[in-house]
N, C-alpha and C positions, 0 to 999 in steps of 0.2 A: 517664502517667495514674496517679494515686496515690490510695490510701485509707489510713486509719489501721490497716487490717488488715495492711499491709506494714510491714516494719522499715526502719530507716535512712533514713527519708524526708527528714530534714534534709540528710543527706549526698548523697542522690540529687538533691534539688532544687538544691543548690549546684552539683553537677557538671553538671547539665543547663543551668543558667544560664551557667556558664563556657563551655559548648559552643554556646550559642545555641539550645538546645532548649526549646520552650515546654512548660509544665507545666499539666496540668488536675488539680485537687486536690479530692477529696471527703472532708472530715474525718469520716468515719464508720468505726467507732463513735467518737463524739466523746470526745476527751480534751483538756482545756484545755491542758496542757503541750505535748502533741504539736502541737496546732493552732498555738499561738503560736510554737513553734520553726520550723515550716514557713513561717508567714507572714513571719517575719523573714528568710527566705532567698529568697522569691519575687522574680522580676524582672518588669518590664513585659512584657505579652503573656500572662501566666498567666491561667487561668480558674478561678474558685472556684465549684464546683457544689454546691448546697445544696437541701435541702427546708426547709419552714417551721420545723420544730423545730430543725434544725441552724443555720439562719440566726439564730434567737433565741439559741442557745448561743454562736455565734461573736460576736455582738454583745455579749453579757454578758461573755465572756472578754476581748475587747479593751478594754471599759470598765474591767473590774477591773484589768487589767494596765496601764492608763493608756497605751495605745499612742500614740506621737506621731502627730498628724495631719499629713497632707501639706500643705506650704506652697504646693504647686502644684496642689492638687486642682481638678478641673474642676467647673463648676457642676452642680448636680443636674439630671438629666434630667426632663422633664415626665412626670407620671403617665400610665399607659396601661392599657387593657384591650381585649381583642379586640372590635372593633366597638363599643367603649365600653359593652359589656354586662358586668355583674358581678352576676348574681342571687344568688350565695352570699357575696359580699363577699371572696372569696379574693384577687382582684386588688387590692382596696383594702388588705388586710393586707400583701400582697407589696410594693406600692409604698411603704407606710409603713416596712417593714423595710429596703428599699433606701435610702430617704431617710436612715435612721440608719446603715446600713452604709457607704455611699459615703464619708462624711467620716472614718470610722474607718480606712479602708484607706490605708496610708502611701504607696502607689504609685498614681497616677492611671491607669496603664496596665493595671490588672487588671480583667478582666471578671467580672461576677457573674451566675450563673444560679440562679433559684429555681424549683424544680419544685413544682407545686401539685396533684399527684394527678389526680383526675378533672376538675379545673377547667382545667388547662393548665400554662403556664410563663411566666415573665417573665425578660428578660435586660437587664442594664445594661452598657454597653460604651463604651470610648473610640472616638471617631470624629474623627480629626484633632485640632483644637483644642477640640472640644466633647465632650459625652457624650450618648449616645443610650440609648433604652429602648424595647423592643418587648414585646408580649404576644401569646401564641397560645392558642387554646382546645385542649382535648384533642381528638384525632382521633375521629371517629365510629366506632362498631363496624360492621364490614362487614355488609351485609344477609345474614341467615341465620346469623350467628355470634353467640355469647354470650361474656361474660367468665367464664372458668372458673378462672383461676389467675393471681394478680398477682406470683408469685415471679419475681424477676429482671427485672421491668419497668423498674425504675430503671437497672439495669446496661445493659439494651438501649437505653434512651433515651440514656444517656451515650455509649455506643459510636457510635451513629449521629450524635449531635450532634458529637462530635469529628471524625468523618469529614467531616461537612458543613463544619465550620469550617476544616478543613485544605484541603478542596476550594476554598473561597473565599479562601484565603490569610489567614484571620483569626486564626490561631494565631501568636503572636509579637508583637513590639513594634510596634504601629501608631501610636504617638505620635511616631515618628521616620520620616524619609524612608527608603525602601528603598535598599539599596546599589545602585550603578550596575550595570546588567546583570541584576538580579533581576527576575523576572516580576511585573507588576502584577496585582492581583486581576482586572481585566478580561481580561488575557491568559490567566490561568488558567481563567477561565470559558469562554473560547472553545474550550478543549480538553475540556470536559466536557458532560454532558447538561444542565447548568444554564445553558447559554449565553444563554438569553433575558434573564437579568439583567445581561448585560454592559453594556448601555446605561445602567444605573443609575450606573455609575462616572463617567459624563460629567457628572452633575448634582451631584457633590461627594461627599466621603467619608461625610458623615453619612447621605445618602440611600442610598448604596451599602451601607454597613454595616447600616443598618436593614433593607433588603430582603434582604440576604444572611443576617443573623441570623434574620429571620423564616422564610426558606426552610429554613435548617438546623434550627431548632427545630421547624418543622412536620413535616419529614421524620422527625425523631427521635420526635415524638409519634405519628406513624402507625406507626412500627416498634414502639413500646411498646404501643400498642393491639393490634396483631396478636399480640404476644407473650402478651398477657393472654387471648387466645382459645385458647391451647394450654396443655397441662400441662407442668410442668417449669420449669427455669431456663434454662440455655444451650440445651437442646433446643428450647425454645419460640421462640428468636430467629428472625425471618423473614429471608429473603435480600433483597437489594436489589431484585430484580425484583418481588417481592410488595409491597414497600413503595411502589415507584413506581407499581405498578398501582393500589393503593388511592388514591394521590394523583390519578391520572388519572380514577378513577371518582367521586371526591368533588367 
């Protein structure tokens, strides 16, 4: 997992790709040259994690650099909003950004996550031979709690999201068939507390990926909300038990 605050990102991404290690990249603070260098090294299975401002900066950078568009890009996923509700227009803006970003990404196997602050988040991801898109609302503040400090909320969201994607086997190249003997997502789910989703795999990769991405995003949103009810950055991060309890109560 990388940000632009770290050095040698191009070399790290290349080395990770050579070793079959998935990369989650947040290009913050945004620097066009650094972003384009990393994008040129990403492999299928990578995740690009952005907020609305960063998404616009990435789109502008790729258009300016005349990035070659993928000749095998998957069709755009349908627009989505949680419960088809979008009172602030945040999900309409996010879907419009994804419509423009997806064709600019040279590799169809890269997933895109747009965080929308207090509105929620949207993800666009490869699912077999198609492309899917899901949206989740922000998690409600627990009863009796208040938002006191948003410092570190994005980092908390990112950490829990990566954990969820790894749990579901969604980090890595899902555009290809897994190597013989490697666990399928359903097998991995059977060994976790997320086992109820295992049946989704039987209905096809797009359905499984949509449900798994929704669950991972929702859990990350709960963690981020809990972090905002406490002061500090890393000290505000909740543990898994608190996050799962909030999910059980909501």
